[in-house]
N, CA, C and O of each residue as an XYZ file, in Angstrom:
272
protein
N     -12.685      5.496      3.952
C     -13.639      6.543      3.912
C     -15.010      6.544      4.663
O     -15.969      6.001      4.114
N     -15.153      7.136      5.907
C     -16.452      7.134      6.693
C     -17.621      7.807      5.995
O     -17.598      8.626      5.076
N     -18.594      7.300      6.610
C     -20.199      7.827      6.581
C     -20.581      8.502      7.661
O     -20.306      8.134      8.803
N     -21.367      9.734      7.326
C     -22.243     10.072      8.137
C     -23.392      9.245      8.509
O     -23.952      8.625      7.605
N     -23.927      9.121      9.991
C     -24.941      8.186      9.950
C     -26.052      9.001     10.262
O     -25.700      9.985     10.913
N     -27.578      8.937      9.977
C     -28.797     10.019     10.037
C     -29.534      9.008     11.146
O     -29.241      7.829     11.341
N     -30.486      9.728     11.767
C     -31.280      9.291     12.635
C     -31.943      7.731     12.254
O     -31.862      6.789     13.043
N     -32.544      7.647     11.035
C     -33.256      6.310     10.767
C     -32.342      5.046     10.359
O     -32.844      3.989      9.977
N     -30.881      5.264     10.482
C     -30.055      4.381     10.465
C     -29.319      4.202      8.648
O     -28.510      3.373      8.233
N     -29.830      5.048      8.107
C     -29.320      5.197      6.682
C     -27.952      5.909      6.893
O     -27.930      6.946      7.555
N     -26.795      5.392      6.353
C     -25.458      6.321      6.167
C     -25.445      7.136      4.969
O     -25.821      6.766      3.856
N     -24.918      8.430      5.325
C     -24.927      9.261      3.882
C     -23.484      9.753      4.311
O     -23.033     10.028      5.423
N     -22.807      9.774      2.817
C     -21.699     10.299      2.472
C     -21.703     11.956      2.689
O     -22.672     12.614      2.308
N     -20.590     12.560      3.305
C     -20.481     14.033      3.328
C     -19.845     14.635      2.208
O     -19.206     14.057      1.330
N     -20.057     15.733      2.310
C     -19.420     16.933      0.901
C     -18.165     16.493      1.184
O     -17.713     15.859      0.230
N     -17.325     16.580      2.218
C     -15.992     16.451      2.606
C     -15.399     15.121      1.593
O     -14.455     14.997      0.813
N     -16.456     14.275      2.054
C     -15.678     13.019      1.478
C     -15.799     13.155     -0.122
O     -14.868     12.743     -0.814
N     -16.832     13.675     -0.657
C     -16.979     13.909     -2.104
C     -16.056     14.963     -2.590
O     -15.966     14.964     -3.818
N     -15.359     15.843     -1.997
C     -14.446     16.465     -2.276
C     -13.084     15.921     -2.513
O     -12.309     16.273     -3.402
N     -12.854     14.821     -1.405
C     -11.697     13.873     -1.498
C     -11.808     12.667     -2.637
O     -10.826     12.338     -3.303
N     -12.807     12.189     -2.752
C     -13.220     11.012     -3.842
C     -12.842     11.941     -5.042
O     -11.987     11.485     -5.800
N     -13.353     13.180     -5.326
C     -13.239     13.891     -6.596
C     -11.876     14.208     -6.971
O     -11.511     14.130     -8.144
N     -11.166     14.536     -6.098
C      -9.866     14.850     -5.879
C      -8.688     13.629     -6.468
O      -7.741     13.741     -7.246
N      -9.095     12.757     -5.904
C      -8.634     11.216     -6.226
C      -8.888     10.729     -7.497
O      -8.037     10.202     -8.214
N     -10.151     10.915     -7.806
C     -10.533     10.553     -9.152
C      -9.902     11.448    -10.380
O      -9.751     10.921    -11.482
N      -9.574     12.688    -10.173
C      -9.007     13.574    -11.230
C      -7.565     13.099    -11.159
O      -7.036     13.043    -12.269
N      -6.771     12.732    -10.107
C      -5.639     12.609     -9.939
C      -5.438     11.210    -10.933
O      -4.563     11.164    -11.797
N      -6.253     10.249    -10.704
C      -5.971      9.072    -11.599
C      -6.104      9.367    -12.780
O      -5.401      8.660    -13.502
N      -7.025     10.508    -13.596
C      -7.524     10.623    -14.895
C      -5.995     11.558    -15.289
O      -5.491     11.611    -16.410
N      -5.531     12.154    -14.193
C      -4.508     13.113    -14.876
C      -4.669     14.244    -15.433
O      -3.929     14.850    -16.207
N      -6.094     14.622    -14.830
C      -6.647     15.778    -15.340
C      -7.895     16.268    -14.570
O      -8.523     15.428    -13.925
N      -8.318     17.585    -14.583
C      -9.299     18.007    -13.803
C     -10.720     17.332    -14.637
O     -10.602     17.143    -15.848
N     -11.790     17.049    -14.088
C     -12.782     17.046    -14.645
C     -13.533     18.170    -15.312
O     -13.285     19.309    -14.916
N     -14.349     18.013    -16.195
C     -15.298     18.913    -16.633
C     -16.431     19.399    -15.802
O     -16.857     18.512    -15.062
N     -17.054     20.548    -15.697
C     -18.329     20.676    -15.041
C     -19.114     19.635    -14.895
O     -19.384     19.127    -13.806
N     -19.617     19.171    -16.236
C     -20.669     17.883    -16.215
C     -20.007     16.816    -15.473
O     -20.654     16.247    -14.594
N     -18.933     16.506    -15.683
C     -18.267     15.202    -15.313
C     -18.346     15.471    -13.807
O     -18.981     14.577    -13.248
N     -18.012     16.181    -13.183
C     -17.969     16.718    -11.643
C     -19.676     16.399    -11.241
O     -19.974     15.646    -10.313
N     -20.539     16.988    -11.961
C     -21.818     16.879    -11.404
C     -22.107     15.242    -11.517
O     -22.496     14.637    -10.518
N     -21.922     14.639    -12.634
C     -22.173     13.381    -12.811
C     -21.361     12.340    -11.709
O     -21.837     11.342    -11.169
N     -20.138     12.840    -11.574
C     -19.462     11.967    -10.467
C     -20.135     11.936     -8.791
O     -20.306     10.997     -8.014
N     -20.394     13.326     -8.680
C     -21.242     13.796     -7.373
C     -22.874     13.007     -7.399
O     -23.427     12.701     -6.342
N     -23.360     12.810     -8.433
C     -24.723     12.165     -8.530
C     -24.391     10.746     -8.179
O     -24.940     10.237     -7.202
N     -23.594     10.118     -8.853
C     -23.217      8.616     -8.522
C     -22.599      8.467     -7.315
O     -22.827      7.506     -6.580
N     -21.727      9.465     -7.018
C     -21.189      9.207     -5.384
C     -22.167      9.294     -4.116
O     -22.038      8.643     -3.079
N     -23.268     10.320     -4.433
C     -24.299     10.126     -3.349
C     -25.601      9.248     -3.803
O     -26.572      9.424     -3.067
N     -25.768      8.465     -4.728
C     -26.758      7.762     -5.070
C     -26.637      6.317     -4.562
O     -25.832      5.541     -5.077
N     -27.388      5.986     -3.617
C     -27.485      4.566     -3.307
C     -27.987      3.850     -4.365
O     -27.296      2.838     -4.482
N     -29.081      3.894     -5.407
C     -29.474      2.943     -6.330
C     -27.980      3.063     -7.450
O     -27.795      2.198     -8.305
N     -27.328      3.862     -7.330
C     -26.420      3.763     -8.254
C     -25.341      2.746     -7.554
O     -24.936      1.795     -8.223
N     -24.858      2.939     -6.180
C     -23.929      1.984     -5.779
C     -24.476      0.291     -5.688
O     -23.805     -0.730     -5.840
N     -25.753      0.419     -5.422
C     -26.381     -1.097     -5.670
C     -26.443     -1.723     -7.133
O     -26.303     -2.909     -7.433
N     -26.647     -0.817     -7.831
C     -26.244     -1.434     -9.386
C     -25.026     -1.756     -9.717
O     -24.796     -2.682    -10.494
N     -24.090     -1.021     -9.162
C     -22.418     -1.233     -9.415
C     -22.474     -2.097     -9.028
O     -22.455     -2.849    -10.002
N     -22.580     -2.994     -7.689
C     -22.443     -4.283     -6.879
C     -23.257     -5.099     -7.600
O     -22.737     -6.214     -7.645
N     -24.268     -5.066     -8.173
C     -25.092     -6.299     -8.876
C     -24.398     -6.396     -9.921
O     -24.095     -7.546    -10.236
N     -23.868     -5.168    -10.886
C     -23.284     -5.935    -11.804
C     -21.852     -6.375    -11.715
O     -21.329     -7.073    -12.584
N     -21.250     -5.959    -10.668
C     -19.801     -6.524    -10.360
C     -20.269     -8.277    -10.244
O     -19.669     -9.149    -10.873
N     -21.367     -8.537     -9.377
C     -21.425     -9.741     -8.926
C     -21.849    -10.471    -10.169
O     -21.768    -11.656     -9.845
N     -22.287    -10.405    -11.506
C     -22.610    -10.817    -12.304
C     -21.332    -10.925    -13.449
O     -21.362    -11.602    -14.477
N     -20.458    -10.257    -13.079
C     -19.128    -10.502    -13.528
C     -19.138     -9.334    -14.820
O     -18.172     -9.245    -15.578
N     -20.299     -8.504    -14.951
C     -20.152     -7.572    -16.127
C     -18.825     -6.887    -16.031
O     -17.993     -6.910    -16.938
N     -18.670     -6.269    -14.872
C     -17.270     -5.452    -15.063
C     -16.101     -5.947    -15.525
O     -15.167     -5.203    -15.827
N     -16.038     -7.455    -15.637
C     -14.741     -7.885    -15.961
C     -14.650     -8.143    -17.476
O     -13.584     -8.173    -18.090
N     -16.118     -8.366    -18.133
C     -15.796     -8.191    -19.572
C     -15.637     -7.191    -20.088
O     -15.344     -7.361    -21.272
N     -15.689     -5.956    -19.737
C     -15.756     -4.863    -20.423
C     -14.023     -4.664    -20.176
O     -13.431     -4.133    -21.115
N     -13.222     -5.053    -18.998
C     -11.690     -4.691    -19.095
C     -10.642     -5.342    -19.661
O      -9.486     -4.922    -19.610
N     -11.078     -6.628    -20.348
C     -10.306     -7.392    -21.100
C     -10.325     -6.891    -22.753
O      -9.657     -7.498    -23.590
């Protein structure tokens, strides 16, 4: 998935990428998202803070504990 670069060097995801990622997630779940799930997904998709927090938790191994 590519990201759109802005003048000050920050990469931003596009709406087309959101639509693609949303469709992939719905396919994995086997059902369409509710309006609230779509809003939550979009916020997470575009949120730099969210991505950084996920990376931090994964580095701590927190994601592995939930899957067992």
